[in-house]
C-alpha positions as CSV (number, residue, x, y, z in Angstrom):
1,M,-1.5,-9.8,-4.7
2,T,0.1,-7.9,-1.9
3,L,1.3,-5.1,-4.2
4,V,-2.1,-4.7,-5.7
5,Y,-3.6,-4.2,-2.2
6,A,-0.8,-1.8,-1.3
7,A,-1.5,0.2,-4.5
8,G,-5.1,0.4,-3.5
9,A,-4.1,1.7,-0.1
10,V,-1.9,4.3,-1.7
11,L,-4.9,5.4,-3.8
12,V,-7.1,5.7,-0.7
13,L,-4.3,7.8,0.9
14,A,-4.1,10.1,-2.1
15,Q,-7.9,10.6,-1.9
16,I,-7.7,11.4,1.8
17,V,-4.9,13.9,1.3
18,G,-6.8,15.5,-1.7
19,I,-10.0,15.8,0.3
20,Y,-8.1,17.3,3.3
21,A,-6.4,19.8,1.0
22,L,-9.8,20.9,-0.4
23,V,-11.6,21.1,2.9
24,S,-8.8,23.0,4.7
25,R,-8.5,25.3,1.6
26,K,-4.8,24.6,1.5
27,A,-4.9,23.1,-2.0
28,D,-1.6,24.4,-3.2
29,L,1.4,23.1,-5.1
30,V,2.7,20.9,-2.2
31,F,-0.6,18.9,-2.0
32,S,-0.9,18.6,-5.7
33,V,2.6,17.2,-6.0
34,L,2.0,14.9,-3.1
35,V,-1.2,13.5,-4.6
36,T,0.4,13.2,-8.0
37,A,3.4,11.3,-6.6
38,A,1.0,9.0,-4.6
39,L,-0.9,8.3,-7.8
40,V,2.3,7.5,-9.8
41,V,3.4,5.2,-7.0
42,A,0.1,3.4,-7.0
43,I,0.1,2.9,-10.7
44,V,3.7,1.5,-10.7
45,M,3.0,-0.8,-7.7
46,G,-0.3,-2.0,-9.2
47,G,1.2,-2.6,-12.6
48,Y,4.2,-4.4,-11.1
49,G,2.0,-6.5,-8.9
50,L,-0.4,-7.5,-11.8
51,Y,2.6,-8.2,-14.1
52,H,4.0,-10.7,-11.6
53,Q,0.6,-12.2,-10.9
54,I,-0.1,-12.8,-14.6
55,R,3.4,-14.0,-15.3
């Protein structure tokens, strides 16, 4: 269950970075790539964690 919680934490981090980018009006390619990478990491971690929990 630890990977699922870590994936949730990465999703929260991605939201915080996205909100910061919009508030500071610096929503450019760097922030969009960072948020996209965080979302991909969260999906992989969550899927891996759920796979091992079910299995």
